[in-house]
C-alpha positions in Angstrom: 35.9 -15.6 -52.2 39.2 -16.5 -50.5 39.4 -13.1 -48.8 35.8 -13.5 -47.4 36.4 -17.0 -46.1 39.6 -15.7 -44.3 37.4 -13.3 -42.3 35.0 -15.9 -41.0 35.8 -17.3 -37.6 34.7 -20.8 -36.8 33.7 -21.3 -33.1 31.5 -23.5 -31.0 28.1 -21.8 -30.3 27.8 -23.1 -26.7 31.3 -22.1 -25.9 30.7 -18.6 -27.2 27.5 -18.3 -25.1 29.3 -19.5 -22.0 32.1 -17.0 -22.4 29.8 -14.1 -23.3 27.5 -14.8 -20.3 30.4 -15.1 -18.0 31.7 -11.7 -19.1 28.3 -10.2 -18.7 27.8 -11.7 -15.3 31.1 -10.5 -14.0 30.4 -7.0 -15.3 27.1 -6.9 -13.4 28.7 -8.3 -10.3 31.8 -6.1 -10.2 30.8 -2.9 -12.1 27.1 -2.5 -11.2 25.3 -4.5 -8.5 27.7 -5.1 -5.6 29.4 -2.7 -3.2 33.1 -2.4 -2.6 34.0 -3.7 0.9 36.3 -0.7 1.5 33.9 2.3 0.9 30.6 0.5 0.9 29.5 2.0 -2.4 28.4 0.6 -5.7 29.9 2.1 -8.8 26.9 4.3 -9.7 26.9 5.7 -6.1 30.6 6.4 -6.2 30.4 8.2 -9.5 27.4 10.3 -8.4 29.3 11.5 -5.3 32.5 12.1 -7.3 30.6 14.2 -9.8 29.0 16.2 -7.0 32.4 17.0 -5.4 33.7 18.0 -8.8 30.7 20.4 -9.1 31.7 21.9 -5.8 28.5 20.8 -4.0 29.9 20.7 -0.5 27.3 20.9 2.4 28.0 24.6 2.8 27.4 25.4 -0.8 24.0 26.0 -2.5 22.0 23.1 -3.9 22.3 22.4 -7.6 19.6 20.9 -10.0 19.5 17.1 -9.9 19.4 17.1 -13.7 22.8 18.7 -13.8 24.3 16.2 -11.4 22.7 13.2 -13.3 23.9 14.7 -16.6 27.5 15.1 -15.4 27.5 11.6 -13.9 26.1 10.0 -17.1 28.2 12.0 -19.5 31.5 11.6 -17.7 31.5 8.4 -15.8 28.4 6.3 -16.0 27.1 5.7 -19.5 23.8 4.2 -18.5 20.2 5.4 -18.3 19.6 8.7 -16.5 16.6 7.2 -14.6 18.8 4.6 -12.9 21.3 7.3 -11.9 18.6 9.5 -10.5 17.0 6.6 -8.6 20.3 5.8 -7.0 20.7 9.5 -6.0 17.2 9.6 -4.6 17.9 6.6 -2.4 21.0 8.3 -1.0 18.8 11.1 0.3 16.3 8.8 2.2 16.7 9.0 5.9 14.4 6.0 6.2 16.7 3.9 4.1 20.1 5.1 5.3 21.3 5.7 8.8 23.5 8.6 7.5 22.2 9.9 4.1 24.9 10.8 1.7 23.0 13.4 -0.3 21.1 16.4 1.0 18.0 16.7 -1.1 16.0 19.8 -1.6 12.5 19.4 -3.0 10.2 16.4 -3.4 12.4 13.3 -3.0 9.4 11.0 -2.1 8.3 9.8 1.3 8.2 6.7 3.5 4.6 6.3 2.4 5.7 5.2 -1.1 5.3 8.5 -2.9 7.8 8.8 -5.8 10.3 11.6 -6.2 9.6 14.5 -8.5 11.3 14.6 -11.8 15.0 15.5 -11.7 14.4 18.9 -13.3 12.4 20.0 -10.3 14.7 18.8 -7.5 18.0 20.0 -6.2 20.8 18.4 -4.2 24.2 18.7 -2.6 26.5 16.5 -0.5 25.7 15.7 3.1 28.3 16.0 5.9 28.5 12.2 6.0 29.5 12.1 2.3 32.4 14.4 3.0 34.0 11.7 5.2 34.2 9.6 2.0 35.5 12.4 -0.2 37.5 14.8 2.0 41.1 13.6 1.1 40.8 12.9 -2.6 43.3 15.7 -3.4 46.0 13.9 -1.3 46.3 11.0 -3.7 45.2 8.4 -1.2 43.3 6.3 -3.9 44.1 5.3 -7.4 42.4 6.9 -10.4 41.6 5.1 -13.7 40.4 6.4 -17.1 36.7 6.6 -17.6 34.8 4.7 -20.3 36.1 6.9 -23.1 39.5 7.9 -21.7 38.4 11.5 -21.5 38.3 11.8 -17.7 39.8 10.1 -14.6 37.7 8.6 -11.9 38.6 7.0 -8.5 38.6 3.2 -8.2 37.4 3.7 -4.6 36.7 6.7 -2.3 38.9 7.4 0.7 36.2 6.5 3.2 37.1 7.4 6.7 34.0 5.8 8.3 32.8 2.2 7.9 30.0 3.2 5.5 29.2 -0.3 4.4 28.1 -1.4 7.9 26.6 1.9 8.9 24.4 2.5 5.9 24.1 -1.1 4.6 23.2 -1.8 1.0 21.1 -4.0 -1.3 21.8 -5.3 -4.8 20.9 -8.2 -7.1 23.7 -9.5 -9.4 23.8 -12.6 -11.6 23.4 -15.7 -9.4 24.0 -13.8 -6.2 22.7 -10.9 -4.2 23.7 -8.7 -1.3 21.6 -7.5 1.5 23.6 -5.7 4.3 21.5 -4.1 7.0 22.3 -0.7 8.4 23.9 -0.4 11.9 24.2 2.3 14.5 27.2 4.6 13.8 28.3 4.8 17.5 28.2 1.0 17.9 30.1 0.3 14.6 32.9 2.8 15.4 33.2 1.3 18.9 33.4 -2.2 17.3 36.2 -1.0 14.9 38.2 0.5 17.7 37.8 -2.7 19.7 39.1 -4.7 16.8 42.1 -2.3 16.5 42.8 -2.7 20.2 42.7 -6.5 19.8 42.8 -8.0 16.3 42.2 -11.5 17.8 38.8 -10.5 19.2 36.1 -13.0 18.5 32.8 -12.3 16.7 31.0 -13.0 20.0 33.0 -10.3 21.8 32.5 -7.9 18.9 28.8 -8.3 19.4 29.1 -6.6 22.8 29.8 -3.5 20.8 27.6 -4.2 17.7 24.8 -6.3 19.1 22.4 -6.1 16.1 21.5 -4.0 13.1 19.9 -0.7 13.8 17.3 0.3 11.3 16.4 4.0 10.6 12.7 3.1 10.8 13.1 1.7 14.4 10.9 -1.2 15.3 12.0 -4.2 17.3 14.2 -7.2 16.4 12.5 -10.2 18.0 15.1 -12.9 17.3 18.2 -11.5 18.9 19.4 -15.0 19.9 19.7 -15.9 16.2 21.9 -12.9 15.3 25.2 -14.6 16.4 24.8 -17.0 13.5 24.3 -14.1 11.1 27.5 -12.4 12.2 29.5 -15.6 12.3 28.5 -16.8 8.8 27.5 -13.6 7.0 24.0 -15.0 6.3 20.9 -15.1 8.3 17.3 -13.8 8.9 16.2 -10.9 11.1 12.6 -10.7 12.2 11.5 -7.1 12.6 8.3 -6.1 14.3 6.4 -2.8 14.4 6.6 -0.8 17.6 3.1 -0.2 19.0 1.5 1.6 21.9 -1.9 1.0 23.5 -4.0 4.1 24.2 -7.4 4.6 25.7 -10.0 5.6 23.1 -13.6 6.8 23.3 -16.4 4.9 25.0 -14.1 2.6 26.8 -12.4 1.4 23.6 -8.6 0.7 23.2 -6.5 1.9 20.3 -3.4 0.2 19.0 -1.0 3.0 17.8 1.8 1.9 15.3 4.7 4.4 15.8 7.4 2.5 14.0 7.3 0.1 11.1 9.6 -2.6 9.9 12.6 -1.6 7.7 11.3 -3.9 5.0 8.2 -1.7 4.4 10.1 1.6 4.5 9.0 3.5 1.5 5.8 1.5 1.3 3.9 2.5 4.4 0.7 3.2 2.5 0.5 -0.4 1.3 0.8 -1.6 4.9 -2.1 0.6 5.9 -4.1 -0.5 2.9 -3.4 -4.2 3.6 -4.7 -3.7 7.2 -7.8 -2.0 5.9 -8.5 -4.9 3.4 -8.2 -7.5 6.2 -10.8 -5.5 8.2 -13.0 -5.2 5.1 -12.8 -9.0 4.5 -13.8 -9.6 8.2 -10.5 -11.3 9.0 -10.3 -9.2 12.2 -13.8 -8.4 13.5 -12.2 -6.9 16.6 -11.2 -3.8 14.6 -13.6 -0.9 14.4 -11.6 1.5 12.3 -8.1 2.2 10.9 -6.7 5.7 10.4 -3.3 7.0 9.3 -2.5 10.1 11.3 1.2 10.2 10.4 2.8 13.6 10.0 6.3 15.2 9.8 6.6 14.5 13.5 6.5 10.8 12.9 4.5 7.7 12.1 1.1 7.3 13.8 -1.3 4.6 12.4 -4.3 4.2 14.7 -6.1 0.8 14.9 -9.4 1.4 16.8 -10.4 -1.8 18.6 -14.0 -2.6 19.6 -14.8 -2.4 23.2 -13.7 -5.3 25.6 -11.7 -7.2 22.9 -8.5 -9.1 23.6 -5.8 -6.7 22.5 -2.9 -9.2 22.9 -4.7 -11.8 20.8 -5.5 -9.2 18.1 -1.8 -8.1 18.0 -0.7 -11.7 17.6 -3.0 -12.0 14.6 -1.8 -8.7 13.1 1.8 -9.7 13.5 1.1 -13.1 11.8 -1.1 -11.9 8.9 0.3 -8.5 8.1 3.6 -6.7 7.4 3.6 -5.4 10.9 6.1 -8.2 11.4 8.4 -9.1 8.6 11.7 -10.9 7.9 14.8 -9.3 6.6 17.1 -11.8 4.9 20.7 -10.6 5.4 23.6 -11.5 3.2 27.0 -9.8 3.9 28.3 -10.0 0.3 30.7 -7.4 -1.0 33.5 -7.1 -3.6 37.2 -7.4 -2.5 39.9 -7.2 -5.2 37.4 -7.8 -8.0 36.0 -10.9 -6.3 32.6 -11.2 -4.6 33.0 -12.6 -1.1 30.6 -13.3 1.8 32.1 -11.6 4.9 31.3 -12.1 8.6 31.2 -9.2 11.1 34.9 -9.5 12.0 36.3 -9.9 8.5 34.3 -7.0 7.3 35.7 -4.8 10.0 39.2 -6.2 9.3 38.9 -5.1 5.7 37.9 -1.6 6.7 40.8 -1.3 9.2 43.3 -2.6 6.6 41.9 0.0 4.2 42.3 2.7 6.9 46.0 1.7 7.4 46.6 2.2 3.7 44.7 5.5 3.5 46.4 7.0 6.6 49.8 5.8 5.6 49.4 7.6 2.2 48.0 10.6 3.9 50.9 11.0 6.3 53.4 10.3 3.5 51.7 13.1 1.6 51.8 15.4 4.7 55.5 14.5 5.3 56.4 15.3 1.7 54.5 18.5 1.9 56.1 19.5 5.2 59.6 18.7 3.9 59.1 20.8 0.8 57.7 23.7 2.9 60.6 23.4 5.4 63.0 23.8 2.5 61.3 27.0 1.4 61.0 28.4 4.9 64.6 27.6 5.6 65.6 29.4 2.4 63.5 32.5 3.3 65.0 32.7 6.8 68.5 32.5 5.3 67.5 35.1 2.7 66.3 37.6 5.3 69.8 37.5 6.9 71.4 38.5 3.6 68.6 40.5 2.1 70.7 43.5 1.3 73.1 41.4 -0.8 70.1 39.7 -2.6 68.7 43.1 -3.4 72.1 44.2 -4.7 72.2 41.0 -6.9 68.7 41.7 -8.3 69.6 45.4 -9.0 72.8 44.4 -10.7 71.3 41.6 -12.8 69.9 42.0 -16.3 67.4 39.2 -16.1 65.6 36.9 -13.6 67.5 34.0 -15.0 70.8 35.6 -14.3 69.8 36.5 -10.7 68.4 33.0 -10.1 71.7 31.4 -11.4 73.6 33.5 -8.9 71.3 32.4 -6.0 71.6 28.7 -6.9 75.1 28.3 -8.3 76.9 31.4 -7.0 77.5 32.5 -10.7 78.2 36.3 -10.5 79.2 36.7 -14.2 77.6 39.8 -15.7 76.2 41.1 -12.4 77.2 44.5 -11.2 78.2 44.6 -7.5 78.9 47.6 -5.3 82.1 46.0 -4.0 84.3 43.0 -4.4 83.3 41.8 -1.0 79.7 41.6 -2.1 80.6 39.6 -5.2 82.8 37.2 -3.2 80.0 36.6 -0.7 77.5 36.1 -3.6 79.7 33.3 -5.0 79.0 31.3 -1.8 75.2 31.2 -2.4 73.8 27.6 -2.9 70.0 28.0 -2.5 67.9 25.3 -4.1 65.7 26.0 -7.0 62.6 25.8 -4.9 64.2 28.3 -2.4 65.3 30.6 -5.1 61.8 30.7 -6.7 60.4 31.5 -3.2 63.0 34.3 -2.7 62.3 35.9 -6.0 58.5 35.8 -5.3 58.9 37.1 -1.8 57.0 40.3 -1.0 58.8 43.2 0.8 56.3 43.0 3.6 57.9 39.7 4.6 60.9 41.7 5.8 58.8 43.2 8.7 60.2 41.9 12.0 56.9 40.2 12.9 56.8 38.4 9.6 60.4 37.2 10.1 59.3 35.9 13.6 56.5 34.0 12.0 58.9 32.3 9.6 61.0 31.1 12.5 57.8 29.8 14.3 56.7 28.0 11.2 60.2 26.5 10.8 59.9 25.1 14.4 56.4 23.8 13.7 57.5 22.1 10.5 60.4 20.4 12.2 58.1 19.1 15.0 55.5 18.0 12.4 58.0 16.1 10.3 59.2 14.3 13.4 55.6 13.5 14.3 54.8 12.2 10.8 57.9 10.0 10.7 57.0 8.6 14.1 53.4 7.8 13.0 54.7 6.2 9.7 57.3 4.2 11.6 55.0 2.8 14.3 51.7 1.0 13.7 50.5 1.7 17.2 50.9 5.4 16.6 49.1 5.1 13.3 46.3 3.3 15.1 46.1 6.1 17.7 45.5 8.6 14.9 42.9 6.5 13.2 41.0 5.9 16.5 41.2 9.6 17.4 39.6 10.6 14.1 36.9 7.8 14.4 36.0 9.2 17.9 35.6 12.6 16.4 33.3 11.2 13.7 31.4 9.4 16.5 30.7 12.7 18.2 29.6 14.4 14.9 27.3 11.6 13.8 26.1 10.5 17.2 22.8 8.6 16.8 20.9 6.9 19.6 19.8 3.3 18.9 16.4 3.2 17.3 15.7 -0.5 16.9 14.9 -2.4 20.2 16.2 -5.9 20.8 13.8 -8.5 22.2 13.0 -12.2 21.9 9.6 -13.6 21.0 8.6 -17.1 20.2 6.3 -18.4 17.5 4.2 -20.1 20.1 2.9 -16.7 21.1 0.9 -16.6 18.0 -2.8 -17.6 18.1 -4.5 -19.1 15.0 -7.6 -17.1 14.2 -11.0 -18.8 13.7 -12.1 -19.1 10.1 -14.9 -16.6 9.5 -17.9 -17.7 7.5 -21.5 -16.8 6.9 -24.2 -18.7 8.7 -28.0 -18.5 9.1 -29.8 -18.6 12.5 -33.2 -20.2 12.2 -35.9 -19.8 14.9 -39.3 -21.4 14.8 -42.5 -20.2 16.5 -41.8 -22.2 19.6 -38.4 -20.7 20.1 -36.3 -23.7 18.9 -33.0 -22.3 17.5 -30.2 -23.7 15.3 -27.5 -22.5 12.9 -26.8 -23.8 9.4 -24.2 -22.9 6.8 -24.9 -21.0 3.7 -24.9 -24.1 1.5 -27.5 -25.9 3.6 -29.8 -22.9 3.7 -29.7 -22.2 0.0 -30.4 -25.8 -0.9 -33.3 -26.1 1.5 -36.8 -26.1 0.0 -39.5 -23.5 0.8 -41.5 -26.3 2.5 -38.6 -26.9 4.9 -38.1 -23.2 5.6 -41.7 -22.1 6.2 -41.7 -23.2 9.8 -39.0 -20.7 10.8 -40.6 -17.3 11.7 -37.2 -15.7 12.2 -34.1 -16.0 10.0 -31.0 -14.0 10.8 -27.9 -14.0 8.5 -24.6 -13.4 10.4 -21.0 -14.4 10.7 -19.9 -17.4 12.8 -17.9 -14.9 15.0 -20.8 -12.6 15.5 -23.5 -12.6 18.3 -27.2 -12.9 18.2 -29.0 -10.0 19.9 -32.5 -10.6 21.3 -34.7 -7.6 22.4 -37.7 -8.3 24.6 -40.9 -6.4 25.4 -39.7 -6.1 29.0 -36.9 -3.7 27.8 -34.0 -6.1 28.0 -31.3 -7.2 25.5 -29.8 -10.6 25.6 -26.7 -11.8 23.6 -25.8 -15.3 22.5 -22.5 -16.1 20.8 -23.0 -17.8 17.4 -20.6 -20.5 18.5 -23.1 -21.4 21.3 -25.9 -22.0 18.9 -25.7 -25.7 17.8 -24.8 -26.3 14.1 -27.6 -28.6 12.8 -29.2 -29.9 9.7 -32.4 -28.2 8.4 -34.6 -31.0 9.7 -33.0 -31.1 13.2 -35.0 -29.6 16.0 -32.4 -27.4 17.6 -32.4 -26.0 21.1 -34.8 -23.5 22.9 -33.5 -20.0 22.8 -34.6 -19.5 26.4 -32.0 -22.0 27.6 -29.2 -20.3 25.7 -29.7 -16.8 27.2 -31.6 -17.8 30.4 -34.8 -15.7 30.1 -38.1 -17.2 30.9 -41.5 -15.5 30.4 -40.3 -12.4 28.4 -41.8 -11.8 24.9 -39.2 -11.4 22.1 -39.7 -8.3 19.9 -36.6 -8.4 17.7 -33.8 -10.9 16.7 -30.8 -9.4 14.9 -27.0 -9.8 14.6 -24.7 -7.5 16.5 -22.8 -6.6 13.3 -26.1 -5.3 11.8 -27.1 -3.7 15.0 -23.8 -1.9 15.4 -24.1 -0.1 12.1 -27.8 0.8 12.5 -30.2 2.7 14.7 -33.1 1.2 16.7 -36.6 2.9 16.8 -38.2 2.0 20.1 -41.9 2.5 20.7 -43.7 1.7 24.0 -47.2 0.8 25.0 -47.7 4.2 26.8 -46.7 6.1 23.6 -43.0 6.9 24.1 -40.7 6.8 21.2 -36.9 7.3 20.6 -34.0 6.5 18.3 -30.9 4.8 19.8 -27.6 4.2 18.0 -26.6 0.5 17.8 -23.2 1.4 19.2 -24.9 1.9 22.5 -25.4 -1.9 22.8 -21.8 -2.9 22.4 -21.0 -5.0 25.5 -19.5 -8.3 26.6 -22.3 -8.9 29.1 -25.0 -11.5 28.2 -27.8 -9.2 29.4 -28.3 -5.5 29.7 -31.2 -3.0 29.9 -32.1 -1.9 26.4 -34.2 1.0 27.4 -35.9 2.8 30.4 -39.5 2.0 31.0 -42.2 3.5 33.2 -44.0 1.2 35.6 -46.2 -1.4 33.8 -45.0 0.1 30.4 -43.5 -2.3 27.8 -42.0 -2.2 24.3 -44.5 -2.8 21.5 -42.3 -2.3 18.5 -38.6 -2.1 17.6 -37.6 -1.0 14.1 -34.1 -1.6 12.8 -33.1 1.5 10.7 -30.2 1.2 8.3 -27.6 3.9 7.8 -29.3 4.8 4.5 -32.7 5.2 6.2 -31.2 7.4 8.9 -29.7 9.6 6.2 -33.0 9.7 4.3 -34.9 10.7 7.4 -33.3 14.2 7.3 -35.1 14.8 4.0 -38.5 13.7 5.4 -38.5 10.6 3.3 -39.1 8.2 6.2 -42.5 8.3 7.9 -43.4 6.9 11.3 -46.8 5.3 11.7 -48.4 4.7 15.2 -51.5 2.6 15.8 -53.4 2.3 19.1 -55.6 -0.4 20.6 -58.8 1.8 20.0 -58.0 2.0 16.3 -56.5 5.4 16.1 -53.5 6.2 13.9 -50.9 9.0 13.5 -48.1 9.6 11.1 -45.1 12.0 11.4 -41.6 12.3 9.9 -38.8 10.2 11.4 -36.7 13.4 11.7 -39.0 14.5 14.5 -37.8 11.6 16.7 -34.7 12.5 18.7 -31.7 10.2 18.9 -31.2 9.5 22.7 -29.2 7.3 25.0 -30.5 3.8 25.7 -31.0 4.8 29.4 -33.6 7.5 28.4 -37.3 7.1 28.4 -38.0 8.7 25.1 -40.4 11.4 23.9 -44.2 11.4 23.4 -45.2 9.8 20.0 -49.0 10.3 20.3 -51.5 11.7 22.8 -53.5 8.8 24.0 -57.1 8.8 25.3 -57.8 7.4 28.7 -57.4 3.6 28.8 -55.9 3.6 25.2 -52.4 2.2 24.5 -50.1 1.9 21.5 -50.1 -1.5 19.9 -48.0 -1.0 16.7 -45.3 1.3 15.3 -43.6 1.2 11.9 -41.1 3.3 9.9 -42.0 3.4 6.2 -40.9 5.2 3.1 -43.3 8.1 2.1 -44.1 6.3 -1.1 -45.2 3.1 0.6 -48.9 2.4 -0.1 -49.8 0.0 2.6 -48.5 -2.0 5.6 -49.6 -5.2 7.4 -50.6 -5.4 11.0 -52.1 -8.5 12.6 -52.4 -10.1 9.1 -54.6 -7.1 8.0 -53.6 -4.7 5.3 -53.9 -1.0 6.2 -53.5 2.0 3.9 -50.3 4.0 4.7 -51.5 6.8 2.4 -54.6 7.4 4.5 -52.8 7.7 7.8 -53.0 11.4 8.7 -49.6 13.1 8.9 -49.4 15.6 11.7 -46.8 16.6 14.3 -45.4 14.0 16.7 -47.4 14.0 20.0 -50.8 15.0 18.4 -54.0 12.9 18.8 -54.6 10.2 16.2 -57.4 9.7 13.8 -59.4 6.6 13.0 -57.3 4.0 11.2 -58.6 3.0 7.8 -58.5 -0.7 6.8 
């Protein structure tokens, strides 16, 4: 029992929870979610790139299966789920997420629409040229290596990044109690800003913004709060308002089209949802100005077409779209990164300063490496040059020696014991040899071809080159200004290689530009037999009794943003905006329709809403027997009065039938029948498909051959299965109306 009790550790539960959560939080912050300020990479990204360079996946090499890359990364360096590693690799291929992608993907890696990448067994990848700027000098020992999770491999603590990757590509990550959201920037501008800082370390953030004025998103768009960016770059925190880039094009029939060519960075990888949200707003009648929405995007770029109805206010519609959709969105920036195992919020200047400090460290180690390499090579070249001058004696030593060890001892220490020489003079000269061990190894490994005169000349040229290089390296290492010249020179080379024109425009827009849209609701237009008109809401209409509603001979249901269309026997169409019709109670009298649309002695044939009219066809029939079908689109206008049809002298409209889209489709199967009645009691029936669809400016075609002094008094479009219809409060048999060809003479109508 005593042994068991000795193994029990007494501790406070709350203290243990506090310590464990703190350890977990720091692990997430440092080893998973936040980037290093030096190379701009999170641990999983760094490990993926390092695994790929170990696999030899340079940009000039063939692609390798993504599953192999993920497997190596997970097995050697990142013992987490394979899906998280693959997701991180997929993001590094996205040219709509990164300004300079780090991985060159081959296969289906998803799209800006929101399509996911194919499984890792189907895709392939290799490093991009940009990734090589982060990996190129690993073999020079510029960065420290640490053991991996099981001490079986070594991995770099940071990559020797030669470009400011953190600012150029940006990053996003959510840790415990903190998050980072660094926007991407234009490579040319960032490199110019870094060089400006190196020229003047006391430069202010405001002056740095002359070189780096704002983020530059790979999806383009417009930043519309440029004036607020100074606060972001001063404090490291701020909001960026991004707006889609649009163009206005002329459409068909005098319409205008809004073309979205660039989308906000916040919806990159989710474009389909943006289009769907636009379509839902149209479906819900939030924007009645929109006729249709189409996504015509292709490999050439984004093209979302918003087709606007004729004579609508484009600017007002755009304001509404920016306010109610993701066509305008806010990017919350937070320049948080890890420095020396601590999360720190940087501003623009301090982030650039950290990169420059890292470059000083990298380039110093690089030139120390180059200097050491040049010194070692100079030692060897010097030994080879000296050896060529006494090559005959060296050959004599080699031929007289019994082993390589004996010959090497003679070259280094002048030890001639046991070596056979041709003369005493040769032996005496051999005793003066004092080659270094590295030189002696090079001499013993030297090929006879090196004794050719041209090769000896090359050795002398190399010797001179090495002496000059060593002097140059020492000069660079001894003078910070010279070191900066080298750093700036290489940055300018990278600027040429990765030159990218700015994609995101900079503008300023104020919230006051936005216009609040009118709330859309259903209403009923009520018209009595004397022409008194009023509008009521849905609640009032549904609660009204049949007794109160019986006096209204016309009831039109419509939206409060719609228009009431009135067709008269004289061939005119009048429009009244619903807002012009007074909102009343059921028992109120209302206002005469004649005063709203200013027509006097014309006889009204049809009342309908424009929305219903726009999606339908009208069947016109005149007194003199002309008939035609006209699309409702023909009557789209902002004018209060237009000619609805062409009439002969003294002719007039006797009937207008509103045909729904379903009835128009059914007409092709002969399901819809047109019935014509005349004043002398003749009737004729024929299929609706025999009636041509014409323009509103046309007269129409002959519906029935009339006798002298006879005229058409009624026309209707009925389903073939309809038994009867009502005319002048009399019931007539639809079945007994003779069906013949359009334009034939009628027969006696049967009551």
